C-alpha positions as CSV (number, residue, x, y, z in Angstrom):
1,S,-137.7,67.5,78.6
2,R,-140.1,69.7,80.5
3,S,-137.3,71.2,82.5
4,Q,-135.4,72.3,79.3
5,V,-138.6,73.8,77.9
6,T,-139.2,75.7,81.1
7,M,-135.6,77.0,81.1
8,K,-135.9,78.2,77.5
9,L,-139.2,79.9,78.3
10,F,-137.6,81.6,81.4
11,T,-134.7,82.8,79.3
12,I,-137.0,84.4,76.7
13,V,-139.2,86.0,79.2
14,L,-136.1,87.4,81.0
15,C,-134.9,88.9,77.7
16,G,-138.3,90.6,77.4
17,V,-138.1,92.0,80.9
18,L,-134.6,93.3,80.2
19,L,-135.8,95.0,77.0
20,V,-138.4,96.8,79.0
21,S,-136.0,98.0,81.7
22,C,-133.4,99.1,79.2
23,N,-135.9,101.1,77.2
24,G,-136.9,103.1,80.3
25,A,-138.0,106.7,80.7
26,Q,-135.6,109.5,79.8
27,N,-133.3,110.5,82.6
28,K,-131.6,113.8,83.3
29,T,-128.8,113.3,80.7
30,Q,-128.1,111.1,77.8
31,F,-125.1,108.7,77.8
32,V,-123.0,109.1,74.6
33,A,-121.6,105.7,73.9
34,T,-118.4,104.7,71.9
35,D,-116.8,101.4,71.2
36,E,-114.7,101.8,74.4
37,W,-116.0,101.1,77.9
38,Q,-117.2,104.3,79.6
39,E,-118.5,105.0,83.1
40,I,-122.2,105.7,83.4
41,E,-122.7,108.7,85.6
42,E,-125.5,108.7,88.2
43,G,-128.8,109.9,86.7
44,Q,-127.7,109.3,83.1
45,S,-130.0,107.3,80.8
46,I,-128.5,104.9,78.2
47,P,-129.9,104.1,74.8
48,Q,-130.8,100.6,73.7
49,G,-128.3,98.3,72.1
50,L,-125.3,98.8,74.4
51,H,-123.1,96.4,76.3
52,V,-123.5,97.2,80.0
53,R,-121.4,95.8,82.8
54,I,-120.3,96.5,86.4
55,N,-116.6,97.2,86.9
56,L,-115.7,95.4,90.1
57,Q,-112.6,97.5,90.6
58,T,-114.6,100.7,90.8
59,G,-118.1,99.5,91.6
60,K,-119.4,101.7,88.7
61,K,-121.6,100.8,85.8
62,E,-119.9,101.0,82.3
63,A,-121.3,100.7,78.8
64,K,-120.1,100.6,75.2
65,I,-121.5,100.2,71.7
66,L,-122.1,96.6,70.6
67,E,-119.7,95.1,68.1
68,K,-121.2,94.6,64.7
69,E,-121.4,90.9,64.9
70,D,-123.1,91.2,68.3
71,N,-125.8,93.4,66.7
72,D,-126.3,90.8,63.9
73,T,-126.9,87.9,66.3
74,Q,-129.0,89.4,69.0
75,S,-132.5,90.8,68.8
76,A,-132.5,92.8,71.9
77,G,-130.0,95.0,73.8
78,P,-127.8,92.6,75.9
79,L,-126.8,93.1,79.5
80,S,-123.4,91.7,80.4
81,T,-122.1,91.6,84.0
82,V,-118.7,91.0,85.5
83,P,-118.7,87.6,87.3
84,G,-120.2,87.7,90.7
85,E,-122.7,90.5,90.1
86,G,-126.4,90.2,89.5
87,L,-128.3,91.8,86.7
88,Q,-128.7,95.5,87.2
89,D,-131.4,98.1,86.4
90,H,-129.8,100.8,84.2
91,G,-131.9,103.8,84.4
92,G,-135.5,104.6,83.6
93,G,-138.8,103.1,84.6
94,A,-140.7,100.7,82.4
95,T,-142.1,101.7,79.1
96,A,-144.1,99.9,76.5
97,L,-142.2,97.2,74.7
98,P,-141.7,98.1,71.0
99,Y,-144.2,96.4,68.7
100,E,-141.7,94.6,66.6
101,N,-140.0,93.1,69.7
102,I,-143.4,91.9,71.0
103,G,-143.9,90.2,67.7
104,K,-140.6,88.5,68.0
105,L,-141.2,87.4,71.5
106,K,-144.6,85.9,70.6
107,E,-143.0,84.1,67.7
108,A,-140.4,82.7,70.0
109,L,-143.0,81.5,72.5
110,E,-145.0,79.8,69.8
111,N,-141.9,78.0,68.5
112,I,-141.1,76.4,71.9
113,P,-141.4,72.6,71.5
114,G,-144.2,70.8,73.3
115,D,-144.0,67.8,75.5
116,D,-143.5,65.5,72.5
117,F,-140.2,67.2,71.7
118,K,-137.6,64.6,70.8
119,Y,-133.9,65.1,70.7
120,N,-131.0,63.2,69.2
121,E,-128.8,61.5,71.8
122,E,-125.6,62.0,69.8
123,E,-126.4,65.7,69.4
124,L,-127.0,66.1,73.1
125,K,-123.6,64.5,73.9
126,K,-121.9,67.0,71.6
127,V,-123.7,69.9,73.3
128,K,-122.7,68.7,76.7
129,A,-119.1,68.3,75.6
130,K,-119.0,71.8,74.1
131,F,-120.7,73.7,77.0
132,K,-120.1,73.6,80.7
133,T,-122.9,72.6,83.2
134,Y,-124.6,75.1,85.3
135,D,-122.8,73.8,88.4
136,E,-119.5,74.1,86.7
137,I,-120.2,77.7,85.7
138,K,-121.4,78.6,89.1
139,K,-118.3,77.2,90.8
140,E,-116.0,79.1,88.4
141,L,-117.9,82.4,88.9
142,K,-117.5,81.9,92.7
143,D,-113.8,81.2,92.3
144,V,-113.2,84.5,90.4
145,N,-115.7,86.6,92.2
146,L,-113.9,89.8,93.4
147,E,-114.7,91.0,96.8
148,V,-114.0,94.7,97.2
149,K,-112.5,95.5,100.6
150,S,-111.6,98.8,102.1
151,D,-108.1,99.6,103.4
152,S,-109.5,99.3,106.9
153,D,-110.9,95.8,106.2
154,I,-107.5,94.7,104.8
155,M,-105.6,96.2,107.8
156,S,-108.0,94.4,110.2
157,A,-107.4,91.1,108.5
158,L,-103.6,91.6,108.6
159,F,-103.7,92.4,112.3
160,E,-105.6,89.2,113.0
161,R,-103.4,87.0,110.9
162,F,-100.2,88.4,112.4
163,E,-101.4,87.6,115.9
164,E,-102.4,84.1,114.8
165,I,-98.9,83.6,113.4
166,L,-97.1,84.7,116.6
167,K,-99.3,82.5,118.7
168,S,-99.1,79.3,116.7
169,K,-96.2,79.5,114.2
170,N,-92.5,79.7,114.2
171,P,-91.4,82.9,112.4
172,A,-88.2,81.3,111.4
173,E,-89.9,78.7,109.2
174,N,-89.5,79.4,105.5
175,A,-93.2,79.2,104.7
176,V,-94.0,81.5,107.6
177,K,-91.3,83.9,106.7
178,A,-92.7,84.1,103.2
179,E,-96.1,84.9,104.5
180,L,-94.8,87.6,106.8
181,D,-92.9,89.1,104.0
182,V,-96.1,89.6,102.0
183,M,-98.0,90.8,105.1
184,F,-95.5,93.5,105.9
185,E,-95.3,94.5,102.3
186,D,-99.1,95.0,102.3
187,L,-98.9,97.0,105.6
188,Q,-96.1,99.2,104.2
189,Y,-98.2,100.0,101.2
190,L,-101.2,100.9,103.3
191,V,-99.4,103.1,105.8
192,H,-97.8,105.2,103.1
193,Q,-101.2,107.1,103.2
194,I,-101.3,109.3,106.3
195,D,-105.0,108.4,107.0
196,N,-104.1,104.7,107.1
197,A,-101.0,105.3,109.2
198,N,-103.1,107.1,111.7
199,E,-105.6,104.2,111.7
200,F,-102.6,101.9,112.3
201,I,-101.8,103.9,115.4
202,D,-105.4,104.0,116.6
203,R,-105.7,100.2,116.2
204,K,-102.6,100.0,118.5
205,G,-100.5,98.8,115.7
206,I,-97.4,99.8,117.6
207,E,-98.3,97.6,120.5
208,H,-99.7,94.7,118.5
209,I,-97.4,94.7,115.4
210,I,-94.2,96.7,116.0
211,W,-93.1,95.9,119.5
212,P,-93.7,92.1,119.1
213,S,-91.7,92.2,115.9
214,L,-88.8,94.0,117.5
215,N,-88.8,91.5,120.4
216,Q,-88.4,88.5,118.2
217,T,-85.0,86.7,117.7
218,E,-85.6,86.4,114.0
219,S,-83.7,89.3,112.4
220,A,-85.9,89.5,109.3
221,L,-88.9,90.2,111.5
222,K,-87.1,92.9,113.4
223,I,-86.2,94.5,110.1
224,H,-89.8,94.4,108.9
225,G,-91.0,96.0,112.1
226,L,-88.4,98.8,112.0
227,K,-89.1,99.6,108.4
228,L,-92.8,99.6,108.9
229,L,-92.4,101.9,111.9
230,G,-90.3,104.3,109.9
231,T,-93.0,104.5,107.2
232,V,-95.8,105.0,109.7
233,V,-94.1,108.1,111.4
234,Q,-92.4,109.6,108.3
235,N,-93.8,113.1,107.7
236,N,-96.8,112.3,110.0
237,P,-96.9,114.6,113.1
238,K,-99.7,112.6,114.8
239,A,-97.8,109.4,114.4
240,K,-94.6,111.0,115.6
241,I,-96.3,112.2,118.8
242,A,-97.9,108.8,119.3
243,L,-94.6,107.0,119.0
244,F,-92.8,109.4,121.3
245,E,-95.6,109.1,123.9
246,R,-95.0,105.3,123.8
247,N,-91.3,105.9,124.6
248,G,-90.5,104.8,121.0
249,G,-87.4,107.0,120.6
250,S,-85.6,105.5,123.6
251,I,-86.6,102.0,122.6
252,L,-85.2,102.6,119.1
253,L,-81.9,103.9,120.5
254,T,-81.6,100.9,122.7
255,K,-82.3,98.5,119.8
256,L,-79.7,100.3,117.7
257,S,-77.1,100.0,120.5
258,Q,-77.8,96.3,120.9
259,S,-77.7,95.3,117.3
260,T,-74.6,94.2,115.4
261,K,-76.2,93.5,112.0
262,S,-76.0,96.0,109.2
263,E,-79.6,95.5,107.9
264,E,-81.1,95.8,111.4
265,I,-79.2,99.0,112.1
266,S,-80.0,100.4,108.7
267,A,-83.7,99.8,109.3
268,G,-83.4,101.2,112.9
269,L,-81.8,104.4,111.7
270,Y,-84.6,104.8,109.1
271,A,-87.2,104.6,111.9
272,F,-85.3,106.8,114.3
273,G,-84.6,109.4,111.6
274,S,-88.3,109.4,110.6
275,L,-89.2,110.1,114.2
276,V,-86.8,113.0,115.0
277,R,-86.7,114.9,111.7
278,K,-89.0,117.9,111.9
279,F,-89.8,117.1,115.5
280,P,-87.7,119.5,117.7
281,Y,-89.3,118.3,121.0
282,A,-88.2,114.7,120.3
283,Q,-84.7,116.0,119.5
284,S,-84.5,117.9,122.8
285,E,-85.5,114.7,124.7
286,L,-83.5,112.1,122.8
287,L,-80.4,113.8,121.5
288,N,-78.8,114.4,124.8
289,A,-75.3,113.2,125.9
290,H,-76.6,109.6,126.3
291,G,-78.5,109.6,123.0
292,Y,-75.5,110.9,121.1
293,S,-73.3,108.4,122.7
294,L,-75.5,105.5,121.6
295,L,-75.8,106.9,118.1
296,F,-72.2,107.7,117.5
297,D,-71.0,104.3,118.9
298,I,-72.5,102.8,115.8
299,L,-69.7,104.4,113.8
300,D,-67.3,102.1,115.6
301,K,-69.2,98.9,114.9
302,N,-68.1,96.3,112.4
303,I,-70.9,96.9,109.9
304,E,-71.1,98.1,106.3
305,P,-69.8,101.7,105.8
306,R,-73.0,102.6,103.9
307,V,-75.0,102.1,107.1
308,K,-72.6,104.4,109.1
309,V,-73.0,107.1,106.4
310,K,-76.7,107.2,107.3
311,I,-75.7,108.6,110.7
312,I,-73.7,111.3,109.0
313,K,-76.5,112.2,106.7
314,L,-79.1,112.2,109.5
315,I,-77.0,114.7,111.6
316,T,-76.6,116.9,108.5
317,D,-80.4,116.9,107.9
318,L,-81.0,117.8,111.5
319,V,-78.5,120.7,111.4
320,Q,-79.9,122.0,108.2
321,D,-83.5,121.9,109.5
322,Y,-82.2,123.7,112.7
323,E,-80.5,126.5,110.7
324,N,-83.4,126.9,108.3
325,A,-85.8,127.3,111.3
326,L,-83.6,129.9,112.9
327,T,-82.9,132.0,109.8
328,G,-85.8,131.3,107.4
329,Q,-87.9,134.4,106.8
330,E,-91.2,132.4,106.5
331,V,-90.7,130.5,109.8
332,D,-93.2,131.4,112.4
333,A,-92.1,132.5,115.9
334,T,-93.4,129.4,117.6
335,T,-91.4,127.0,115.3
336,R,-88.3,129.1,115.7
337,E,-88.6,129.0,119.4
338,R,-89.0,125.3,119.5
339,Y,-85.9,124.7,117.4
340,E,-83.9,127.2,119.4
341,S,-84.8,125.2,122.6
342,T,-83.0,122.1,121.2
343,N,-79.6,123.8,121.3
344,L,-78.7,121.3,118.6
345,K,-75.3,122.6,117.6
346,E,-74.2,123.1,121.2
347,G,-75.2,119.5,121.9
348,L,-73.2,118.2,118.9
349,R,-70.1,120.2,120.0
350,K,-70.3,118.7,123.5
351,A,-70.7,115.3,122.0
352,E,-67.6,116.0,119.9
353,Y,-69.4,115.1,116.8
354,C,-66.9,116.8,114.4
355,N,-64.1,114.7,115.8
356,R,-66.1,111.5,115.7
357,A,-67.2,112.2,112.1
358,G,-63.6,113.0,111.1
359,E,-62.3,109.8,112.5
360,F,-65.0,107.8,110.8
361,F,-64.2,109.5,107.5
362,H,-60.5,108.7,107.7
363,Q,-60.9,105.1,109.0
364,N,-63.2,104.2,106.1
365,K,-61.3,105.9,103.2
366,A,-60.5,102.5,101.6
367,G,-64.2,101.8,101.3
368,F,-64.8,105.3,99.8
369,V,-62.0,104.7,97.3
370,Q,-63.8,101.6,96.1
371,D,-67.3,103.2,96.1
372,E,-67.5,106.6,94.5
373,N,-71.2,106.9,95.1
374,L,-70.8,106.4,98.9
375,A,-67.8,108.8,98.9
376,E,-70.0,111.4,97.2
377,E,-72.8,111.0,99.7
378,C,-70.5,111.2,102.7
379,V,-68.4,114.2,101.4
380,S,-71.6,116.1,100.5
381,A,-73.1,115.5,103.9
382,L,-69.9,116.6,105.7
383,R,-69.4,119.6,103.5
384,S,-73.0,120.8,104.2
385,I,-72.3,121.3,107.9
386,R,-68.7,122.5,107.7
387,Q,-69.5,126.2,108.0
388,G,-70.8,127.1,111.5
389,L,-70.0,123.7,113.1
390,C,-66.9,121.8,112.1
391,Q,-64.7,124.2,110.2
392,D,-62.3,124.8,113.1
393,V,-61.9,121.0,113.8
394,W,-61.5,119.7,110.3
395,S,-59.3,122.5,109.0
396,K,-56.7,121.6,111.7
397,C,-56.9,117.8,111.2
398,P,-54.2,116.4,109.0
399,L,-56.0,113.0,108.7
400,F,-59.1,114.6,107.4
401,R,-57.1,116.5,104.8
402,H,-55.2,113.4,103.9
403,T,-58.5,111.4,103.3
404,L,-59.8,114.1,101.0
405,L,-56.6,114.1,99.0
406,V,-56.6,110.3,98.7
407,L,-60.2,110.4,97.3
408,R,-59.3,113.3,94.9
409,N,-56.2,111.6,93.6
410,N,-58.1,108.3,93.2
411,L,-60.6,110.1,91.0
412,D,-57.8,111.7,89.0
413,T,-56.5,108.2,88.2
414,R,-60.0,106.9,87.4
415,L,-60.7,109.7,85.0
416,G,-57.3,109.3,83.3
417,D,-58.0,105.6,82.7
418,W,-61.7,106.1,81.9
419,D,-63.0,104.4,78.7
420,G,-66.7,104.4,79.6
421,D,-69.5,106.6,78.4
422,K,-69.7,110.4,78.8
423,D,-72.3,110.3,81.6
424,G,-70.0,108.2,83.7
425,R,-67.1,110.5,83.2
426,D,-69.3,113.6,83.9
427,Y,-70.4,112.0,87.2
428,L,-66.9,111.2,88.4
429,T,-65.8,114.7,87.4
430,E,-68.7,116.2,89.4
431,I,-67.6,114.2,92.5
432,Q,-64.0,115.4,92.1
433,L,-65.1,119.0,91.8
434,G,-67.1,118.7,95.0
435,I,-64.0,117.4,96.8
436,D,-61.8,120.1,95.3
437,R,-64.2,122.8,96.6
438,F,-64.3,121.1,100.0
439,V,-60.5,121.1,100.2
440,E,-60.4,124.7,99.2
441,E,-63.0,125.7,101.7
442,L,-61.1,124.0,104.5
443,Y,-57.4,124.7,103.6
444,G,-57.4,127.4,100.9
445,S,-56.5,127.3,97.3
446,G,-52.8,127.0,97.7
447,L,-52.7,123.4,98.9
448,P,-50.6,121.1,96.7
449,K,-52.7,118.7,94.6
450,D,-50.7,115.6,95.7
451,E,-49.8,115.5,99.4
452,L,-49.6,111.9,100.3
């Protein structure tokens, strides 16, 4: 048909144009091709006979040497594109088409059938069955077309979708919960980068995402909001200040005091700890008598011991930061002054932290016996702040000593019956040695090994 002839003519002419463009004037540098895809730097010229494509992941042009069979079946350098991209100009301006290529082009034009071209109906059916139609190909290319979006674009879309869900959906529905899980996972990934976390703040993400999540009755949504908040402010001074200015610390303490679920409290402690670590001003304002009371009351809640240990570890981190700021040689005067103003150790003594921590340690000894990893975490955190804070209290507490001996003797039994690998034995031995040293630091080396 005339339309088929026209299409063939267009294809051949297009190939000729591409040959001209690919054989352009010399650029600043010459691209050295291999049989692997390589990025074409800006200003580089490329020789004829290469595969060229656009990498949609990077937006850059790439090229490689043609496979042998490709060279054998094509008369001009091909231009391949990733679906969704148009044909690209790859370098120099137009130059004269090589004589042999002009001859081939003329021959091809002369061999195009005229209007009296006749085709075999059966052959046409075979061709149609073997190849897809133009409309089918266009639809598939549209379906797989990759749209490159910036982090800002993605964040904007997530904000809009979250507001839509809260207005029109029930967060407790399984399908909605699944979508929210993915959305918060995407947001968590984005805000790990400080620039994105700051943009989250500037877009009023705390007001539009965090607070609405924390005010929901659905526990999973609260947990998502708390974890996201912790990631936003972690190691990010600008975000810490922004959250503090929005009364975030007090809100977190209130949420922690109201919650009775382990996962909610765990996520809340992550967010609160991310806020107050390395932020002495927030410590001064939040870790007062009332703040300590709300925090330490969690130790008495009926939740998993692993969550309570997070409070012990948080206090240890704060004390160590405080001591390093006051004694570190490289700490500047302003930072030292800020930490001194917190009076952290004095506040902990007034809140009777050492007594509260000792009671928690004794009351949860059964859980520590069953979980050596948790026991190691707790003992290590307590031991790190013994000197200069809790030595006097714990060294005079029989229950504290009793708990340490129970854990040490349990490890003796475990090691005596151990039939596992060497790494497991070494790990248990290391925990036991840590407890032995802690016992010696508190009570001296003359304490009987078994005092139950």
